[in-house]
C-alpha positions as CSV (number, residue, x, y, z in Angstrom):
1,M,0.0,-0.2,0.0
2,K,1.7,3.3,-0.7
3,Y,0.6,7.0,0.0
4,Q,-1.9,9.0,-2.3
5,G,-0.2,10.2,-5.5
6,D,1.1,6.6,-6.1
7,T,-0.3,4.1,-8.4
8,L,-3.0,2.5,-5.9
9,S,-5.1,-0.4,-6.4
10,D,-9.0,0.4,-5.4
11,E,-8.8,-2.8,-3.2
12,M,-6.2,-4.9,-1.2
13,T,-5.6,-6.9,1.8
14,E,-3.2,-6.3,4.6
15,T,-2.3,-9.5,6.5
16,F,-1.3,-9.5,10.4
17,G,0.0,-13.1,11.1
18,K,-3.4,-15.1,11.2
19,K,-5.3,-11.6,10.7
20,T,-6.6,-10.6,7.3
21,V,-8.0,-7.3,6.9
22,K,-9.9,-6.2,3.5
23,L,-9.5,-2.7,2.5
24,S,-11.7,-1.0,-0.1
25,H,-12.7,2.1,-2.3
26,L,-9.1,3.2,-1.6
27,N,-9.0,5.5,-4.5
28,K,-11.9,7.4,-3.2
29,L,-11.0,11.0,-2.0
30,Y,-11.8,11.8,1.6
31,W,-10.3,15.0,1.3
32,E,-11.8,16.3,-1.8
33,K,-10.0,19.8,-2.1
34,E,-6.6,18.6,-1.2
35,G,-7.1,15.3,-3.4
36,I,-6.2,12.8,-0.1
37,S,-7.4,9.3,-0.8
38,K,-9.0,6.9,1.8
39,G,-5.9,5.0,0.9
40,A,-3.3,7.5,1.9
41,L,-5.3,7.7,5.1
42,I,-5.1,3.7,5.6
43,A,-1.3,4.0,5.0
44,Y,-0.8,6.4,7.4
45,Y,-2.6,4.4,10.1
46,R,-0.6,1.2,9.0
47,D,2.6,3.1,9.3
48,M,1.9,4.6,12.6
49,A,0.0,1.8,14.4
50,G,3.1,1.2,16.8
51,Y,2.9,4.9,18.2
52,I,-1.1,4.9,18.3
53,L,-2.2,1.6,19.9
54,P,-0.3,2.3,23.3
55,Y,-2.9,5.1,23.8
56,L,-5.8,2.7,22.5
57,K,-5.1,-0.2,24.6
58,D,-8.0,-2.1,26.5
59,K,-10.4,1.4,25.8
60,P,-13.8,1.1,24.7
61,L,-14.3,3.4,21.4
62,S,-16.6,5.4,20.1
63,L,-16.9,5.3,16.4
64,K,-17.1,8.2,14.4
65,R,-17.8,6.9,10.8
66,Q,-17.4,9.0,7.6
67,P,-17.3,6.7,5.1
68,N,-17.7,9.6,2.4
69,G,-15.1,11.1,3.7
70,T,-15.0,15.0,5.3
71,K,-17.5,16.4,3.1
72,D,-20.1,14.6,4.9
73,E,-20.5,14.6,8.9
74,G,-20.8,11.3,9.2
75,F,-22.3,9.4,12.2
76,F,-21.5,7.8,15.6
77,Q,-21.5,4.1,16.6
78,K,-20.9,3.0,19.8
79,D,-22.9,-0.4,19.9
80,V,-21.2,-2.8,17.8
81,D,-22.6,-6.0,16.5
82,P,-20.2,-8.7,17.2
83,E,-21.9,-11.0,14.6
84,L,-20.8,-8.5,11.7
85,L,-17.0,-8.0,12.7
86,P,-14.1,-10.4,12.3
87,T,-14.1,-13.3,14.7
88,W,-10.5,-12.0,15.8
89,A,-11.9,-8.2,16.6
90,K,-12.4,-7.7,20.5
91,T,-15.3,-6.4,21.7
92,T,-16.7,-5.9,25.6
93,L,-19.9,-5.1,27.1
94,I,-20.5,-1.9,29.0
95,H,-23.7,-0.8,30.7
96,S,-24.9,2.5,29.7
97,E,-26.9,4.5,32.5
98,S,-27.9,7.1,30.3
99,N,-29.6,4.5,27.8
100,D,-30.2,1.7,30.5
101,K,-28.8,-0.9,28.2
102,D,-25.6,-2.8,27.7
103,I,-23.3,-1.9,24.6
104,H,-21.0,-3.6,22.7
105,Y,-18.0,-1.1,22.2
106,L,-15.0,-1.9,19.9
107,V,-11.7,-2.3,21.3
108,C,-8.5,-1.9,19.6
109,N,-5.2,-3.5,20.4
110,D,-3.4,-4.5,17.5
111,A,-2.8,-3.2,13.9
112,A,-5.5,-5.2,12.6
113,T,-8.1,-3.9,14.3
114,L,-7.2,-0.3,13.5
115,L,-7.0,-0.9,9.7
116,F,-10.3,-2.2,10.0
117,M,-11.9,0.5,11.7
118,I,-10.5,2.9,9.2
119,N,-11.8,1.0,6.5
120,M,-15.0,1.3,8.1
121,G,-14.7,5.2,7.6
122,C,-13.2,6.1,10.9
123,I,-11.3,9.1,10.1
124,E,-10.4,9.9,13.6
125,I,-9.8,7.6,16.8
126,D,-11.7,8.3,20.0
127,P,-10.8,6.3,22.9
128,W,-12.5,6.5,26.4
129,L,-9.9,8.0,29.1
130,S,-10.4,4.6,31.0
131,S,-10.2,0.8,30.0
132,Y,-12.9,-1.7,29.9
133,K,-11.2,-3.4,32.7
134,K,-11.5,-0.3,35.2
135,P,-14.2,1.9,33.5
136,E,-14.9,4.1,36.4
137,Q,-11.0,5.0,36.8
138,P,-9.5,6.8,34.0
139,D,-6.0,6.2,32.8
140,F,-5.4,9.8,31.8
141,M,-6.8,13.1,33.3
142,V,-7.4,15.6,30.3
143,L,-7.7,19.5,30.0
144,D,-9.0,20.8,26.8
145,L,-8.0,24.1,25.8
146,D,-10.7,25.0,23.2
147,P,-10.1,28.2,21.6
148,N,-13.7,30.2,21.0
149,D,-12.7,33.1,18.5
150,V,-9.4,33.6,20.0
151,P,-6.1,34.3,18.4
152,F,-3.8,31.1,18.6
153,S,-1.1,33.3,20.5
154,Q,-3.4,33.1,23.7
155,T,-3.9,29.3,23.2
156,I,0.3,29.4,23.4
157,E,-0.2,31.9,26.3
158,T,-3.1,29.6,28.3
159,A,-1.1,26.4,27.8
160,L,2.3,27.6,28.9
161,K,0.4,29.0,32.0
162,A,-1.2,25.7,32.7
163,K,2.4,24.3,32.4
164,E,3.1,26.4,35.3
165,V,0.2,25.5,37.6
166,F,1.0,21.6,36.9
167,D,4.3,22.2,38.0
168,R,3.6,24.0,41.2
169,L,1.0,20.9,42.0
170,G,3.5,18.3,41.1
171,L,2.1,16.8,38.2
172,D,3.9,15.9,34.9
173,A,1.8,17.4,32.0
174,Y,2.0,16.2,28.7
175,I,0.9,18.3,25.5
176,K,-0.3,17.6,22.3
177,T,-2.3,19.6,19.4
178,S,-6.0,18.5,19.1
179,G,-5.3,18.4,15.2
180,S,-8.3,21.1,15.0
181,R,-8.1,24.5,16.8
182,G,-6.6,23.9,20.4
183,L,-4.6,21.7,22.8
184,H,-4.9,18.9,24.9
185,I,-3.1,18.4,28.3
186,Y,-2.6,14.9,29.6
187,C,-2.0,13.6,33.2
188,Y,-1.1,9.9,33.7
189,L,-3.1,8.2,36.4
190,G,-2.7,4.6,35.8
191,A,-6.4,4.0,37.1
192,K,-5.4,4.8,40.6
193,Y,-8.5,7.1,41.2
194,Q,-12.4,7.7,40.4
195,Y,-13.8,10.1,37.8
196,E,-15.4,12.0,40.2
197,L,-12.0,12.6,41.9
198,T,-10.3,13.6,38.5
199,R,-13.0,15.7,37.4
200,T,-13.1,17.7,40.7
201,L,-9.3,18.2,40.6
202,M,-9.2,19.3,37.0
203,G,-12.0,21.6,37.7
204,Q,-9.9,23.4,40.5
205,I,-7.0,23.2,38.2
206,A,-8.4,24.9,35.4
207,T,-10.4,27.8,37.9
208,L,-6.8,28.6,38.9
209,I,-5.6,29.0,35.4
210,H,-8.5,31.3,34.8
211,S,-7.9,33.0,38.0
212,E,-4.1,33.8,36.6
213,L,-5.7,34.8,33.0
214,P,-9.1,36.0,33.5
215,A,-9.0,38.0,30.4
216,I,-8.4,35.4,28.0
217,T,-9.8,32.3,29.5
218,S,-13.1,31.1,31.0
219,I,-14.6,27.9,32.7
220,E,-18.1,28.5,31.3
221,R,-19.3,25.9,29.4
222,N,-21.9,28.0,27.2
223,P,-20.1,29.6,24.5
224,A,-22.7,32.4,24.2
225,K,-21.3,33.6,27.7
226,R,-17.7,33.5,27.4
227,P,-17.2,35.2,23.8
228,N,-13.6,35.8,22.6
229,K,-12.3,33.6,25.5
230,M,-10.4,30.2,25.8
231,Y,-12.5,27.6,27.0
232,L,-10.9,25.5,30.0
233,D,-13.0,22.2,29.2
234,F,-12.4,20.0,32.3
235,L,-15.9,18.2,31.8
236,Q,-14.1,15.6,29.4
237,N,-13.3,13.9,32.9
238,S,-16.3,11.7,32.8
239,R,-17.3,8.1,32.2
240,G,-18.0,7.5,28.6
241,Q,-16.3,10.8,27.3
242,T,-13.8,10.8,24.5
243,V,-10.7,12.5,23.4
244,A,-9.0,12.3,19.9
245,A,-6.1,9.7,20.7
246,P,-2.6,11.0,20.1
247,Y,-1.4,10.7,16.5
248,S,-5.2,10.6,15.5
249,V,-6.4,12.0,12.2
250,R,-8.8,14.7,12.3
251,P,-11.4,15.3,9.4
252,K,-10.1,18.8,9.0
253,P,-8.4,20.6,6.3
254,G,-5.2,19.2,5.4
255,A,-5.7,16.0,7.0
256,T,-4.2,17.3,10.6
257,V,-3.2,15.1,13.2
258,S,-3.4,15.3,17.0
259,A,0.5,15.8,17.6
260,P,2.2,15.1,20.8
261,L,4.4,18.0,21.5
262,A,7.6,18.7,23.6
263,W,6.9,21.8,26.0
264,E,9.7,23.5,24.1
265,E,7.3,23.5,20.9
266,V,4.9,25.4,22.5
267,N,5.9,28.8,21.3
268,D,4.6,31.5,18.6
269,S,6.0,29.3,16.1
270,L,4.1,26.5,16.7
271,K,1.1,25.8,13.8
272,V,-1.7,22.9,14.4
273,A,-1.7,22.6,10.3
274,D,2.0,21.6,10.2
275,H,1.5,18.0,11.7
276,T,-0.3,16.0,9.1
277,I,-0.6,12.6,7.7
278,F,2.1,13.6,5.5
279,T,4.4,15.0,7.9
280,M,4.0,12.9,11.2
281,P,5.6,9.8,9.9
282,G,9.0,11.6,9.2
283,R,8.7,13.6,12.6
284,V,8.2,10.5,14.7
285,K,11.3,8.7,12.6
286,N,13.6,11.9,13.0
287,N,12.7,13.4,16.3
288,S,12.6,11.8,20.2
289,D,9.1,10.7,21.0
290,P,8.1,14.1,23.7
291,W,6.1,11.5,25.3
292,K,8.3,8.7,26.0
293,N,8.0,8.9,29.8
294,L,4.4,9.4,29.9
295,F,3.8,6.1,31.4
296,S,6.5,6.2,33.7
297,K,5.2,7.8,36.6
298,K,1.4,7.8,38.0
299,A,0.3,11.3,39.3
300,D,-0.3,11.9,43.0
301,L,-3.8,13.5,43.0
302,R,-4.1,13.7,46.5
303,K,-1.1,15.5,47.2
304,A,-1.9,18.0,44.1
305,M,-5.4,18.6,45.5
306,A,-3.7,19.6,49.1
307,L,-1.4,22.0,47.3
308,I,-4.2,23.6,45.7
309,K,-5.8,24.5,49.2
């Protein structure tokens, strides 16, 4: 399989040990303006599987399927039918309180499942923050810096202020582009705490950041009540909520990717649009992984909460 611009058959198969994935409609344009095909998207995920899979391991997935490419909003699918999946595809049954029913979620622990998902029209990958093994205890705590009609320079300013706050609280923070407009900050928890605690603490952190940057940030959820301010979204820290995975492609112009960053890169030169399915493979080969130490230390949230008080 080759990237867009090379001769590409419209149908192919990829084999991973005893698992075979049939790939179809590879010449279909998913980004029509840019001329980027479904085949190019699949090739990206094939080549980047080793980088993205650690962040998907054992996570239930909410599938956003866009089989017609970015021109179509597509649809969300949480409940998959195991009988319609390959026999090797892993699913997990989790009870949904909001729907009062059990839902079969797809779990992606290998490259075969990853390519199967992309072939179904999943452009981006949206895992839970917790695993199916401990669904009430997230592996990650996340702060979403969501700009609302503000210059990207203010997003950078907010991110650097957030780093100061995380440092003061003794929390190792890792940052990535969202692949869209904003930035995501992660702390690794290793399923030590319940969602209620992580959401409470991240709410306190967001409030602290806002108190130090009141002119450009907000913790108000309603966009109409926070015009021209950066939204510090801590509410993603809830059971069943998802965040685009590191290295996930987004259905945005240019086929941008949610790119893990070193904090030194968070400056006025940073551009979300620089990280795409065409630039990311070279970036990971030529640069040290800025998130290589993410899983080496679990955050101490109790200590952090004590420092806030």
